[in-house]
Structure formats: structure tokens, C-alpha cells
C-alpha positions as CSV (number, residue, x, y, z in Angstrom):
1,M,0.0,0.2,-0.1
2,A,1.5,3.3,-0.8
3,S,1.9,6.5,1.5
4,L,-1.2,9.0,0.8
5,A,1.2,11.6,2.6
6,T,2.9,13.2,-0.5
7,V,-0.2,13.0,-2.8
8,V,-2.0,16.1,-4.5
9,I,-4.6,15.8,-6.5
10,D,-6.9,17.6,-9.2
11,A,-10.1,16.9,-7.5
12,F,-12.4,17.3,-10.5
13,E,-10.4,15.5,-13.2
14,F,-9.7,13.1,-10.5
15,A,-14.0,12.5,-10.4
16,R,-14.1,12.9,-14.1
17,A,-11.3,10.3,-14.8
18,G,-12.8,7.6,-12.0
19,R,-9.4,7.4,-10.2
20,V,-9.1,5.1,-7.4
21,L,-6.1,5.6,-4.8
22,D,-5.4,3.0,-1.9
23,G,-3.1,3.8,0.5
24,A,-2.3,4.8,4.1
25,I,-0.9,7.5,6.1
26,S,1.0,7.7,9.2
27,L,-0.9,9.5,12.5
28,V,2.2,11.8,12.3
29,E,1.5,13.0,9.1
30,F,-2.0,15.0,10.6
31,P,0.0,18.0,12.2
32,R,-3.9,19.4,13.6
33,L,-4.6,15.8,14.7
34,L,-1.6,15.6,16.6
35,D,-2.6,18.2,19.7
36,M,-5.8,15.8,20.5
37,L,-3.9,12.2,20.4
38,H,-2.5,10.9,23.7
39,E,-0.1,8.4,21.7
40,F,1.0,9.3,18.1
41,E,1.4,5.9,16.4
42,G,-0.6,4.1,14.0
43,D,-1.5,4.4,10.1
44,L,-4.7,5.1,8.7
45,H,-5.8,2.8,5.7
46,V,-7.7,4.8,3.0
47,R,-9.6,4.2,-0.2
48,I,-10.7,7.3,-2.4
49,E,-13.0,6.7,-5.6
50,G,-13.6,9.6,-8.4
51,Q,-17.2,9.3,-9.7
52,T,-19.5,11.5,-11.6
53,D,-23.3,10.9,-12.0
54,Q,-26.0,11.2,-14.9
55,E,-26.0,15.0,-13.9
56,R,-22.6,15.5,-14.9
57,K,-21.9,16.0,-10.9
58,S,-18.3,15.0,-9.2
59,W,-18.1,13.2,-6.1
60,L,-15.3,11.9,-4.2
61,L,-16.5,8.2,-1.9
62,V,-13.9,8.1,0.8
63,T,-13.6,5.2,3.3
64,G,-11.0,4.4,5.3
65,N,-10.2,2.8,8.9
66,G,-7.6,2.7,11.7
67,S,-7.9,3.8,15.0
68,V,-6.1,6.6,17.4
69,V,-5.4,6.8,21.2
70,L,-7.3,9.7,22.9
71,K,-7.0,10.8,26.4
72,C,-10.0,10.2,28.7
73,Q,-11.5,13.3,30.2
74,R,-12.5,11.2,33.3
75,C,-9.6,9.6,34.2
76,L,-7.0,10.6,32.2
77,E,-5.9,7.2,30.5
78,R,-5.5,6.2,27.6
79,L,-8.4,5.4,25.1
80,E,-8.5,3.2,22.0
81,F,-11.0,5.0,19.5
82,P,-11.6,3.7,16.3
83,V,-11.8,5.5,13.4
84,R,-14.2,4.5,10.3
85,I,-14.5,7.0,7.2
86,D,-17.3,6.4,4.9
87,S,-18.1,9.7,3.3
88,R,-19.6,10.9,-0.3
89,L,-18.0,14.1,-1.2
90,Q,-19.9,16.3,-3.7
91,L,-17.4,18.7,-5.7
92,R,-18.4,22.4,-6.0
93,A,-16.1,25.0,-7.9
94,G,-15.3,28.1,-6.2
95,D,-14.1,28.4,-2.4
96,V,-16.7,28.1,0.7
97,T,-17.8,31.9,0.1
98,E,-18.5,31.5,-3.7
99,I,-20.5,28.2,-3.7
100,A,-24.5,29.0,-3.5
101,W,-25.5,27.0,-0.5
102,S,-29.1,25.4,-0.8
103,D,-31.0,24.7,2.5
104,E,-31.6,21.3,1.0
105,A,-28.2,20.6,0.1
106,L,-27.2,21.4,3.6
107,D,-29.9,19.1,5.0
108,D,-28.9,16.3,3.3
109,D,-27.0,13.6,5.4
110,A,-26.0,11.9,2.3
111,Y,-23.2,13.5,1.3
112,D,-21.1,16.8,2.0
113,I,-20.8,19.4,0.1
114,I,-16.9,20.8,0.0
115,P,-15.1,23.4,-2.2
116,A,-12.7,22.2,-4.9
117,S,-11.5,24.9,-7.2
118,Q,-7.8,23.5,-7.1
119,P,-5.8,21.0,-6.5
120,W,-5.3,20.0,-3.2
121,A,-3.1,17.6,-0.8
122,V,-5.1,14.3,0.1
123,K,-3.9,14.1,3.8
124,D,-5.6,17.6,3.9
125,L,-8.6,15.9,3.4
126,L,-8.1,12.9,5.0
127,E,-7.4,14.9,8.4
128,D,-10.6,16.6,8.0
129,E,-12.4,13.8,7.8
130,V,-10.5,12.2,11.2
131,I,-10.9,16.0,12.9
132,L,-14.6,15.3,12.2
133,L,-15.1,12.2,13.7
134,L,-13.5,12.5,17.1
135,P,-15.7,12.7,20.3
136,V,-15.1,16.5,21.6
137,S,-15.3,15.0,25.5
138,P,-13.8,11.3,25.0
139,M,-14.3,8.6,27.8
140,H,-14.0,5.2,28.4
141,D,-17.9,3.7,28.9
142,V,-16.7,3.3,32.4
143,C,-13.4,4.3,34.2
144,A,-11.9,4.6,37.4
145,L,-11.5,8.3,38.5
146,P,-7.8,9.2,38.6
147,K,-6.6,8.7,42.0
148,S,-6.1,12.2,44.2
149,G,-2.9,11.7,46.0
150,A,-5.0,12.2,49.5
151,N,-2.5,9.7,51.4
152,D,0.7,11.4,50.0
153,Q,-0.5,15.0,50.7
154,K,2.4,17.2,52.1
155,P,1.3,19.0,55.5
156,S,-0.6,22.5,54.8
157,P,2.1,25.5,55.7
158,F,-0.8,27.4,57.2
159,A,-0.9,24.2,59.5
160,V,2.6,25.4,60.9
161,L,0.8,28.9,61.8
162,A,-1.9,27.3,63.4
163,K,0.5,25.8,66.3
164,L,2.4,28.7,66.4
165,K,-1.2,30.8,66.7
166,K,-1.6,28.3,70.2
167,H,1.3,29.3,71.5
């Protein structure tokens, strides 16, 4: 499987030609994702397929799987989170401000609309897809709370003052 870390595509040409990319990308290739991870090892295995439909709309079908290790926000321990990408992306010319967004298209959960006016790095698309899948506050279903260290506490400096006040 080839690495997708350096692949750049013209999305519309990719879709028109019906191209397919199969490969893997290391999690360390995703700079925005690294801040969210507890551990950085692992790969994401991905398939990207370009298509055009009868209405001459361009599409990217993105599927992938892997796992990331997050930090549980309850116990602060590692939490392995499975990543399953299954996205249908409709390509639109222009940038975000130029696209005519209809309410009907925005409400349809069967696909997402993305601007694709210039060649872009596949790793940026994949990083966006992974970030969208992550929970805002990852937690185990059941976990122990972190130890408070109550048995290891040092005496309070105010306790010394309390002794002096008694004298």
C-alpha cells in the first residue's frame, strides 16, 4: 500500500477520470490532529474513489479505517478510538464564500459538499475527515477516577501557623 502523505490531486479531474487511490498514511502526518492525540503511532488505511453521476456532478467516495489513541477526559488514561470513514463528498467549484448553498443540500446527510477549485493534498482531506469523527470529550464507558493523592499530601504550611497561634 502506498503512502498518501505527499499525494496532491485535482479533485475534478480525479472524479471525471474515475480514478482510485488506495493507501495508508501515518497519523504523525496530520499536524492539526496531533494536538488531540494521547499517542501518535498508527496508520489510517484509506480508499478514495472519484465518480461523476448522470447530472455530471463530481464526487469523491472516501472510506478508511484505523484507530487513534485519545486521552479519556474522566480518568486521564489512554482511550483507543476506532476511526471509520465512510464519506460521500460532492465537489463544487469555487471557495466556501462563492458556493451557492441551498438549504436542501445542507440538510441532506447522505453527502457533504466541499469546495474543490484547486489541487489539494489528500492528507488535508483525510485529516479533516478524522477530526470530524472525533468526540469532543472522549471518555471510557466505565473508568476509575484518577487517584487524588490524598494519602501523599504534604502538611499544609498553614498548619504550622496554627501551631504558632496556639502558643
